[in-house]
C-alpha positions as CSV (number, residue, x, y, z in Angstrom):
1,M,43.0,115.8,-21.4
2,A,43.9,115.2,-17.8
3,W,40.6,113.2,-17.1
4,I,41.1,111.1,-20.2
5,Y,44.8,110.3,-19.0
6,L,43.3,109.6,-15.7
7,F,40.5,107.3,-17.0
8,V,42.9,105.5,-19.2
9,A,45.4,105.2,-16.1
10,G,42.5,103.7,-14.0
11,V,41.5,101.1,-16.7
12,L,45.2,100.0,-17.0
13,E,45.2,99.6,-13.2
14,V,42.3,97.0,-13.8
15,V,44.5,95.4,-16.5
16,W,47.5,95.2,-14.2
17,A,45.5,93.7,-11.2
18,F,44.1,91.0,-13.4
19,S,47.3,90.2,-15.1
20,M,49.0,90.0,-11.7
21,K,46.3,87.3,-10.6
22,Q,46.9,85.6,-13.8
23,S,50.7,85.7,-13.4
24,E,50.4,83.3,-10.3
25,G,52.8,85.2,-8.3
26,F,55.0,86.3,-11.3
27,T,55.6,82.6,-12.1
28,R,54.1,83.1,-15.6
29,L,56.0,85.0,-18.3
30,W,53.4,86.7,-20.3
31,P,51.0,87.8,-17.6
32,S,54.0,89.1,-15.8
33,I,55.3,91.0,-18.7
34,I,51.6,92.5,-19.2
35,T,51.4,93.2,-15.6
36,I,54.8,95.3,-15.5
37,G,54.0,97.0,-18.7
38,A,50.4,98.1,-17.8
39,M,51.8,99.4,-14.4
40,I,54.4,101.5,-16.2
41,V,51.8,103.2,-18.5
42,S,49.2,103.4,-15.8
43,F,51.6,105.2,-13.3
44,S,52.9,107.5,-16.4
45,L,49.4,108.5,-17.3
46,L,48.5,109.2,-13.7
47,S,51.6,111.2,-13.4
48,L,50.5,113.1,-16.4
49,S,47.0,113.9,-15.0
50,M,48.5,115.3,-11.9
51,R,50.0,118.1,-13.9
52,T,46.7,119.6,-13.6
53,L,44.5,117.8,-11.3
54,P,44.8,118.0,-7.5
55,L,46.6,115.0,-6.0
56,G,43.8,113.9,-3.8
57,T,41.3,113.9,-6.7
58,A,43.5,112.0,-9.1
59,Y,44.7,109.5,-6.7
60,A,41.2,108.8,-5.4
61,V,39.7,108.5,-8.8
62,W,42.5,106.3,-10.1
63,T,42.3,103.9,-7.1
64,G,38.5,104.0,-7.4
65,I,38.4,103.0,-11.0
66,G,41.1,100.2,-10.2
67,A,39.0,99.0,-7.3
68,V,35.6,98.8,-8.8
69,G,36.9,97.7,-12.2
70,A,38.7,94.9,-10.6
71,F,35.7,93.9,-8.6
72,I,33.7,93.8,-11.8
73,V,36.5,91.8,-13.7
74,G,36.7,89.4,-10.6
75,A,33.0,88.7,-10.7
76,M,32.4,88.5,-14.4
77,V,35.7,86.7,-15.5
78,L,37.0,84.9,-12.3
79,N,33.4,84.0,-10.9
80,E,34.2,85.6,-7.6
81,P,31.2,85.7,-5.2
82,L,28.8,88.6,-5.4
83,S,27.0,89.7,-2.2
84,L,24.8,92.4,-1.4
85,M,27.3,94.0,0.8
86,R,30.2,93.6,-1.8
87,V,27.9,95.3,-4.6
88,T,26.9,98.1,-2.2
89,A,30.5,98.8,-1.3
90,A,31.3,98.9,-5.0
91,A,28.3,101.5,-5.6
92,L,29.5,103.7,-2.7
93,I,32.9,103.7,-4.4
94,V,31.3,104.8,-7.7
95,G,29.2,107.4,-5.8
96,G,32.6,108.9,-4.3
97,L,34.2,108.9,-7.6
98,I,31.4,111.0,-9.1
99,L,31.5,113.4,-6.2
100,M,35.3,113.7,-6.6
101,R,34.7,114.5,-10.3
102,F,32.3,117.2,-9.7
103,S,34.3,118.6,-6.8
104,A,37.4,118.9,-8.9
105,A,35.3,121.4,-11.1
106,T,34.2,123.5,-8.3
107,P,36.7,126.2,-7.4
108,A,37.9,126.5,-3.8
109,T,36.5,129.3,-1.5
110,P,38.8,131.3,0.2
């Protein structure tokens, strides 16, 4: 269940990042409200996931989902530029997220 909480928290991080951009510096009401609401729920779900997941894993995965998700939304919705270097950076983040996920399943050796 912790991984589900963490995934939803990461998706909500993308929502609040996009909404924050749309709020134009918190000068537009509804995007500002969506930003704050999504932040609260995202942080709450991250907190719930940290009850069982290690801090480093949970935080890295949460920020990674947010970073890659915001990158994708920026490119697809906001027409932000794509370059080989930006796409490679996002791919490396995804690779790191996959490694974090599998490393969390491996018990630590003494």
